[in-house]
PDB file of N, CA, C and O in Angstrom:
ATOM      1  N   MET A   1       1.789  17.891  11.898  1.00  0.00           N
ATOM      2  CA  MET A   1       1.822  16.477  12.023  1.00  0.00           C
ATOM      3  C   MET A   1       2.172  15.799  10.681  1.00  0.00           C
ATOM      4  O   MET A   1       1.657  16.175   9.628  1.00  0.00           O
ATOM      5  N   LYS A   2       3.030  14.825  10.746  1.00  0.00           N
ATOM      6  CA  LYS A   2       3.388  14.109   9.532  1.00  0.00           C
ATOM      7  C   LYS A   2       2.373  13.078   9.174  1.00  0.00           C
ATOM      8  O   LYS A   2       1.726  12.479  10.033  1.00  0.00           O
ATOM      9  N   LYS A   3       2.237  12.872   7.840  1.00  0.00           N
ATOM     10  CA  LYS A   3       1.304  11.840   7.347  1.00  0.00           C
ATOM     11  C   LYS A   3       1.825  10.478   7.659  1.00  0.00           C
ATOM     12  O   LYS A   3       3.017  10.237   7.464  1.00  0.00           O
ATOM     13  N   MET A   4       1.012   9.568   8.132  1.00  0.00           N
ATOM     14  CA  MET A   4       1.370   8.227   8.556  1.00  0.00           C
ATOM     15  C   MET A   4       0.944   7.201   7.586  1.00  0.00           C
ATOM     16  O   MET A   4       1.359   6.049   7.710  1.00  0.00           O
ATOM     17  N   THR A   5       0.141   7.536   6.624  1.00  0.00           N
ATOM     18  CA  THR A   5      -0.372   6.632   5.650  1.00  0.00           C
ATOM     19  C   THR A   5      -0.370   7.195   4.265  1.00  0.00           C
ATOM     20  O   THR A   5      -0.263   8.404   4.062  1.00  0.00           O
ATOM     21  N   TYR A   6      -0.494   6.279   3.283  1.00  0.00           N
ATOM     22  CA  TYR A   6      -0.622   6.603   1.895  1.00  0.00           C
ATOM     23  C   TYR A   6      -1.971   6.092   1.462  1.00  0.00           C
ATOM     24  O   TYR A   6      -2.440   5.067   1.954  1.00  0.00           O
ATOM     25  N   ASN A   7      -2.621   6.824   0.511  1.00  0.00           N
ATOM     26  CA  ASN A   7      -3.797   6.242  -0.099  1.00  0.00           C
ATOM     27  C   ASN A   7      -3.305   5.247  -1.249  1.00  0.00           C
ATOM     28  O   ASN A   7      -2.124   5.221  -1.594  1.00  0.00           O
ATOM     29  N   VAL A   8      -4.184   4.511  -1.763  1.00  0.00           N
ATOM     30  CA  VAL A   8      -3.776   3.477  -2.855  1.00  0.00           C
ATOM     31  C   VAL A   8      -3.166   4.116  -4.011  1.00  0.00           C
ATOM     32  O   VAL A   8      -2.225   3.558  -4.576  1.00  0.00           O
ATOM     33  N   ARG A   9      -3.641   5.299  -4.436  1.00  0.00           N
ATOM     34  CA  ARG A   9      -3.054   6.004  -5.574  1.00  0.00           C
ATOM     35  C   ARG A   9      -1.586   6.379  -5.286  1.00  0.00           C
ATOM     36  O   ARG A   9      -0.695   6.155  -6.105  1.00  0.00           O
ATOM     37  N   GLU A  10      -1.367   6.966  -4.074  1.00  0.00           N
ATOM     38  CA  GLU A  10       0.031   7.340  -3.723  1.00  0.00           C
ATOM     39  C   GLU A  10       0.897   6.080  -3.611  1.00  0.00           C
ATOM     40  O   GLU A  10       2.057   6.128  -4.018  1.00  0.00           O
ATOM     41  N   THR A  11       0.425   5.020  -3.113  1.00  0.00           N
ATOM     42  CA  THR A  11       1.099   3.821  -2.978  1.00  0.00           C
ATOM     43  C   THR A  11       1.613   3.302  -4.344  1.00  0.00           C
ATOM     44  O   THR A  11       2.753   2.869  -4.514  1.00  0.00           O
ATOM     45  N   ALA A  12       0.624   3.392  -5.336  1.00  0.00           N
ATOM     46  CA  ALA A  12       0.946   2.945  -6.649  1.00  0.00           C
ATOM     47  C   ALA A  12       2.068   3.816  -7.301  1.00  0.00           C
ATOM     48  O   ALA A  12       2.945   3.316  -8.005  1.00  0.00           O
ATOM     49  N   GLN A  13       1.981   5.178  -7.018  1.00  0.00           N
ATOM     50  CA  GLN A  13       3.109   6.037  -7.543  1.00  0.00           C
ATOM     51  C   GLN A  13       4.456   5.657  -6.889  1.00  0.00           C
ATOM     52  O   GLN A  13       5.491   5.616  -7.554  1.00  0.00           O
ATOM     53  N   ILE A  14       4.416   5.397  -5.648  1.00  0.00           N
ATOM     54  CA  ILE A  14       5.680   5.044  -4.918  1.00  0.00           C
ATOM     55  C   ILE A  14       6.288   3.733  -5.440  1.00  0.00           C
ATOM     56  O   ILE A  14       7.503   3.612  -5.596  1.00  0.00           O
ATOM     57  N   LEU A  15       5.430   2.783  -5.697  1.00  0.00           N
ATOM     58  CA  LEU A  15       5.892   1.517  -6.241  1.00  0.00           C
ATOM     59  C   LEU A  15       6.178   1.481  -7.726  1.00  0.00           C
ATOM     60  O   LEU A  15       6.808   0.551  -8.229  1.00  0.00           O
ATOM     61  N   GLY A  16       5.694   2.536  -8.445  1.00  0.00           N
ATOM     62  CA  GLY A  16       5.899   2.642  -9.876  1.00  0.00           C
ATOM     63  C   GLY A  16       4.982   1.664 -10.669  1.00  0.00           C
ATOM     64  O   GLY A  16       5.325   1.131 -11.724  1.00  0.00           O
ATOM     65  N   ILE A  17       3.833   1.490 -10.079  1.00  0.00           N
ATOM     66  CA  ILE A  17       2.817   0.594 -10.755  1.00  0.00           C
ATOM     67  C   ILE A  17       1.511   1.403 -11.047  1.00  0.00           C
ATOM     68  O   ILE A  17       1.323   2.512 -10.547  1.00  0.00           O
ATOM     69  N   SER A  18       0.660   0.822 -11.843  1.00  0.00           N
ATOM     70  CA  SER A  18      -0.573   1.480 -12.186  1.00  0.00           C
ATOM     71  C   SER A  18      -1.510   1.478 -10.961  1.00  0.00           C
ATOM     72  O   SER A  18      -1.422   0.625 -10.078  1.00  0.00           O
ATOM     73  N   LYS A  19      -2.366   2.428 -10.957  1.00  0.00           N
ATOM     74  CA  LYS A  19      -3.424   2.537  -9.911  1.00  0.00           C
ATOM     75  C   LYS A  19      -4.307   1.279  -9.907  1.00  0.00           C
ATOM     76  O   LYS A  19      -4.665   0.750  -8.854  1.00  0.00           O
ATOM     77  N   SER A  20      -4.641   0.823 -11.114  1.00  0.00           N
ATOM     78  CA  SER A  20      -5.464  -0.422 -11.174  1.00  0.00           C
ATOM     79  C   SER A  20      -4.815  -1.641 -10.572  1.00  0.00           C
ATOM     80  O   SER A  20      -5.440  -2.449  -9.886  1.00  0.00           O
ATOM     81  N   TYR A  21      -3.474  -1.743 -10.871  1.00  0.00           N
ATOM     82  CA  TYR A  21      -2.782  -2.911 -10.327  1.00  0.00           C
ATOM     83  C   TYR A  21      -2.641  -2.767  -8.795  1.00  0.00           C
ATOM     84  O   TYR A  21      -2.711  -3.761  -8.072  1.00  0.00           O
ATOM     85  N   ALA A  22      -2.457  -1.617  -8.341  1.00  0.00           N
ATOM     86  CA  ALA A  22      -2.353  -1.405  -6.833  1.00  0.00           C
ATOM     87  C   ALA A  22      -3.700  -1.797  -6.226  1.00  0.00           C
ATOM     88  O   ALA A  22      -3.705  -2.476  -5.200  1.00  0.00           O
ATOM     89  N   TYR A  23      -4.867  -1.400  -6.812  1.00  0.00           N
ATOM     90  CA  TYR A  23      -6.142  -1.816  -6.258  1.00  0.00           C
ATOM     91  C   TYR A  23      -6.303  -3.317  -6.361  1.00  0.00           C
ATOM     92  O   TYR A  23      -6.951  -3.924  -5.508  1.00  0.00           O
ATOM     93  N   GLU A  24      -5.725  -3.935  -7.392  1.00  0.00           N
ATOM     94  CA  GLU A  24      -5.817  -5.452  -7.519  1.00  0.00           C
ATOM     95  C   GLU A  24      -5.064  -6.070  -6.400  1.00  0.00           C
ATOM     96  O   GLU A  24      -5.505  -7.049  -5.797  1.00  0.00           O
ATOM     97  N   LEU A  25      -3.902  -5.491  -6.112  1.00  0.00           N
ATOM     98  CA  LEU A  25      -3.118  -6.087  -4.988  1.00  0.00           C
ATOM     99  C   LEU A  25      -3.851  -5.908  -3.617  1.00  0.00           C
ATOM    100  O   LEU A  25      -3.778  -6.776  -2.747  1.00  0.00           O
ATOM    101  N   VAL A  26      -4.537  -4.790  -3.461  1.00  0.00           N
ATOM    102  CA  VAL A  26      -5.349  -4.579  -2.283  1.00  0.00           C
ATOM    103  C   VAL A  26      -6.462  -5.612  -2.192  1.00  0.00           C
ATOM    104  O   VAL A  26      -6.678  -6.228  -1.148  1.00  0.00           O
ATOM    105  N   LYS A  27      -7.154  -5.787  -3.294  1.00  0.00           N
ATOM    106  CA  LYS A  27      -8.244  -6.773  -3.369  1.00  0.00           C
ATOM    107  C   LYS A  27      -7.838  -8.172  -3.016  1.00  0.00           C
ATOM    108  O   LYS A  27      -8.561  -8.914  -2.351  1.00  0.00           O
ATOM    109  N   GLU A  28      -6.629  -8.519  -3.492  1.00  0.00           N
ATOM    110  CA  GLU A  28      -6.060  -9.858  -3.250  1.00  0.00           C
ATOM    111  C   GLU A  28      -5.375  -9.954  -1.946  1.00  0.00           C
ATOM    112  O   GLU A  28      -4.790 -10.992  -1.636  1.00  0.00           O
ATOM    113  N   LYS A  29      -5.419  -8.870  -1.122  1.00  0.00           N
ATOM    114  CA  LYS A  29      -4.753  -8.851   0.191  1.00  0.00           C
ATOM    115  C   LYS A  29      -3.316  -9.110   0.128  1.00  0.00           C
ATOM    116  O   LYS A  29      -2.769  -9.791   0.995  1.00  0.00           O
ATOM    117  N   LYS A  30      -2.613  -8.551  -0.953  1.00  0.00           N
ATOM    118  CA  LYS A  30      -1.209  -8.712  -1.107  1.00  0.00           C
ATOM    119  C   LYS A  30      -0.411  -7.486  -0.644  1.00  0.00           C
ATOM    120  O   LYS A  30       0.815  -7.516  -0.539  1.00  0.00           O
ATOM    121  N   LEU A  31      -1.169  -6.389  -0.368  1.00  0.00           N
ATOM    122  CA  LEU A  31      -0.543  -5.198   0.154  1.00  0.00           C
ATOM    123  C   LEU A  31      -1.097  -4.975   1.573  1.00  0.00           C
ATOM    124  O   LEU A  31      -2.266  -5.269   1.828  1.00  0.00           O
ATOM    125  N   PRO A  32      -0.275  -4.463   2.493  1.00  0.00           N
ATOM    126  CA  PRO A  32      -0.771  -4.176   3.861  1.00  0.00           C
ATOM    127  C   PRO A  32      -1.611  -3.021   3.873  1.00  0.00           C
ATOM    128  O   PRO A  32      -1.123  -1.913   3.651  1.00  0.00           O
ATOM    129  N   VAL A  33      -2.910  -3.183   4.128  1.00  0.00           N
ATOM    130  CA  VAL A  33      -3.948  -2.177   4.060  1.00  0.00           C
ATOM    131  C   VAL A  33      -4.730  -2.081   5.338  1.00  0.00           C
ATOM    132  O   VAL A  33      -5.073  -3.087   5.959  1.00  0.00           O
ATOM    133  N   LEU A  34      -5.004  -0.867   5.719  1.00  0.00           N
ATOM    134  CA  LEU A  34      -5.848  -0.601   6.840  1.00  0.00           C
ATOM    135  C   LEU A  34      -7.197  -0.052   6.313  1.00  0.00           C
ATOM    136  O   LEU A  34      -7.263   0.972   5.633  1.00  0.00           O
ATOM    137  N   GLU A  35      -8.193  -0.746   6.645  1.00  0.00           N
ATOM    138  CA  GLU A  35      -9.584  -0.368   6.169  1.00  0.00           C
ATOM    139  C   GLU A  35     -10.239   0.519   7.125  1.00  0.00           C
ATOM    140  O   GLU A  35     -10.435   0.154   8.284  1.00  0.00           O
ATOM    141  N   LEU A  36     -10.594   1.694   6.684  1.00  0.00           N
ATOM    142  CA  LEU A  36     -11.295   2.750   7.503  1.00  0.00           C
ATOM    143  C   LEU A  36     -12.647   2.994   6.784  1.00  0.00           C
ATOM    144  O   LEU A  36     -12.777   3.890   5.949  1.00  0.00           O
ATOM    145  N   GLY A  37     -13.610   2.187   7.135  1.00  0.00           N
ATOM    146  CA  GLY A  37     -14.906   2.266   6.459  1.00  0.00           C
ATOM    147  C   GLY A  37     -14.709   1.774   4.993  1.00  0.00           C
ATOM    148  O   GLY A  37     -14.248   0.665   4.722  1.00  0.00           O
ATOM    149  N   LYS A  38     -15.094   2.683   4.089  1.00  0.00           N
ATOM    150  CA  LYS A  38     -14.893   2.354   2.627  1.00  0.00           C
ATOM    151  C   LYS A  38     -13.498   2.742   2.181  1.00  0.00           C
ATOM    152  O   LYS A  38     -13.086   2.359   1.086  1.00  0.00           O
ATOM    153  N   ARG A  39     -12.731   3.511   3.010  1.00  0.00           N
ATOM    154  CA  ARG A  39     -11.408   3.985   2.633  1.00  0.00           C
ATOM    155  C   ARG A  39     -10.339   2.940   3.009  1.00  0.00           C
ATOM    156  O   ARG A  39     -10.403   2.291   4.053  1.00  0.00           O
ATOM    157  N   ARG A  40      -9.385   2.817   2.131  1.00  0.00           N
ATOM    158  CA  ARG A  40      -8.252   1.935   2.368  1.00  0.00           C
ATOM    159  C   ARG A  40      -6.982   2.749   2.340  1.00  0.00           C
ATOM    160  O   ARG A  40      -6.758   3.524   1.410  1.00  0.00           O
ATOM    161  N   VAL A  41      -6.163   2.585   3.326  1.00  0.00           N
ATOM    162  CA  VAL A  41      -4.949   3.292   3.396  1.00  0.00           C
ATOM    163  C   VAL A  41      -3.735   2.289   3.678  1.00  0.00           C
ATOM    164  O   VAL A  41      -3.938   1.198   4.211  1.00  0.00           O
ATOM    165  N   VAL A  42      -2.599   2.670   3.333  1.00  0.00           N
ATOM    166  CA  VAL A  42      -1.417   1.813   3.555  1.00  0.00           C
ATOM    167  C   VAL A  42      -0.473   2.549   4.541  1.00  0.00           C
ATOM    168  O   VAL A  42       0.105   3.588   4.223  1.00  0.00           O
ATOM    169  N   PRO A  43      -0.350   1.974   5.719  1.00  0.00           N
ATOM    170  CA  PRO A  43       0.576   2.650   6.665  1.00  0.00           C
ATOM    171  C   PRO A  43       1.980   2.649   6.077  1.00  0.00           C
ATOM    172  O   PRO A  43       2.427   1.686   5.454  1.00  0.00           O
ATOM    173  N   LYS A  44       2.656   3.775   6.303  1.00  0.00           N
ATOM    174  CA  LYS A  44       4.014   3.927   5.712  1.00  0.00           C
ATOM    175  C   LYS A  44       4.994   2.845   6.259  1.00  0.00           C
ATOM    176  O   LYS A  44       5.813   2.290   5.527  1.00  0.00           O
ATOM    177  N   SER A  45       4.863   2.578   7.594  1.00  0.00           N
ATOM    178  CA  SER A  45       5.805   1.559   8.169  1.00  0.00           C
ATOM    179  C   SER A  45       5.472   0.164   7.619  1.00  0.00           C
ATOM    180  O   SER A  45       6.388  -0.631   7.408  1.00  0.00           O
ATOM    181  N   ALA A  46       4.255  -0.144   7.393  1.00  0.00           N
ATOM    182  CA  ALA A  46       3.855  -1.437   6.879  1.00  0.00           C
ATOM    183  C   ALA A  46       4.274  -1.558   5.377  1.00  0.00           C
ATOM    184  O   ALA A  46       4.628  -2.657   4.952  1.00  0.00           O
ATOM    185  N   LEU A  47       4.246  -0.506   4.593  1.00  0.00           N
ATOM    186  CA  LEU A  47       4.646  -0.564   3.239  1.00  0.00           C
ATOM    187  C   LEU A  47       6.130  -0.808   3.127  1.00  0.00           C
ATOM    188  O   LEU A  47       6.616  -1.576   2.297  1.00  0.00           O
ATOM    189  N   LYS A  48       6.872  -0.065   4.070  1.00  0.00           N
ATOM    190  CA  LYS A  48       8.355  -0.267   4.079  1.00  0.00           C
ATOM    191  C   LYS A  48       8.702  -1.703   4.426  1.00  0.00           C
ATOM    192  O   LYS A  48       9.556  -2.304   3.774  1.00  0.00           O
ATOM    193  N   LYS A  49       8.060  -2.264   5.439  1.00  0.00           N
ATOM    194  CA  LYS A  49       8.312  -3.661   5.860  1.00  0.00           C
ATOM    195  C   LYS A  49       7.951  -4.600   4.736  1.00  0.00           C
ATOM    196  O   LYS A  49       8.706  -5.523   4.431  1.00  0.00           O
ATOM    197  N   TRP A  50       6.766  -4.373   4.093  1.00  0.00           N
ATOM    198  CA  TRP A  50       6.366  -5.207   3.000  1.00  0.00           C
ATOM    199  C   TRP A  50       7.345  -5.185   1.850  1.00  0.00           C
ATOM    200  O   TRP A  50       7.584  -6.224   1.234  1.00  0.00           O
ATOM    201  N   MET A  51       7.909  -4.059   1.545  1.00  0.00           N
ATOM    202  CA  MET A  51       8.836  -3.966   0.425  1.00  0.00           C
ATOM    203  C   MET A  51      10.120  -4.700   0.723  1.00  0.00           C
ATOM    204  O   MET A  51      10.739  -5.295  -0.159  1.00  0.00           O
ATOM    205  N   GLN A  52      10.519  -4.646   2.015  1.00  0.00           N
ATOM    206  CA  GLN A  52      11.770  -5.405   2.478  1.00  0.00           C
ATOM    207  C   GLN A  52      11.567  -6.861   2.274  1.00  0.00           C
ATOM    208  O   GLN A  52      12.422  -7.577   1.753  1.00  0.00           O
ATOM    209  N   GLU A  53      10.284  -7.328   2.745  1.00  0.00           N
ATOM    210  CA  GLU A  53       9.967  -8.814   2.607  1.00  0.00           C
ATOM    211  C   GLU A  53      10.011  -9.238   1.196  1.00  0.00           C
ATOM    212  O   GLU A  53      10.524 -10.319   0.908  1.00  0.00           O
ATOM    213  N   GLN A  54       9.484  -8.426   0.249  1.00  0.00           N
ATOM    214  CA  GLN A  54       9.457  -8.768  -1.195  1.00  0.00           C
ATOM    215  C   GLN A  54      10.872  -8.906  -1.685  1.00  0.00           C
ATOM    216  O   GLN A  54      11.139  -9.821  -2.464  1.00  0.00           O
ATOM    217  N   VAL A  55      11.782  -8.076  -1.290  1.00  0.00           N
ATOM    218  CA  VAL A  55      13.155  -8.146  -1.791  1.00  0.00           C
ATOM    219  C   VAL A  55      13.837  -9.375  -1.286  1.00  0.00           C
ATOM    220  O   VAL A  55      14.635  -9.983  -1.999  1.00  0.00           O
ATOM    221  N   ASN A  56      13.539  -9.757  -0.065  1.00  0.00           N
ATOM    222  CA  ASN A  56      14.210 -10.893   0.535  1.00  0.00           C
ATOM    223  C   ASN A  56      13.606 -12.217   0.206  1.00  0.00           C
ATOM    224  O   ASN A  56      14.034 -13.222   0.774  1.00  0.00           O
ATOM    225  N   MET A  57      12.664 -12.289  -0.651  1.00  0.00           N
ATOM    226  CA  MET A  57      12.041 -13.584  -1.065  1.00  0.00           C
ATOM    227  C   MET A  57      13.000 -14.451  -1.790  1.00  0.00           C
ATOM    228  O   MET A  57      12.645 -15.556  -2.201  1.00  0.00           O
TER     229      MET A  57
END
């Protein structure tokens, strides 16, 4: 089965930003995040859509 989500650390690596900045974006609800209890993950499809939206601003 293929992985459908990234954790915040993986998302930071993909975006080329620091882990702390990625967590800041999550806290400010600027990244599309799915909350699973205390765990936060970023769906791959939502991240791709979010990146497209940021480019088209």
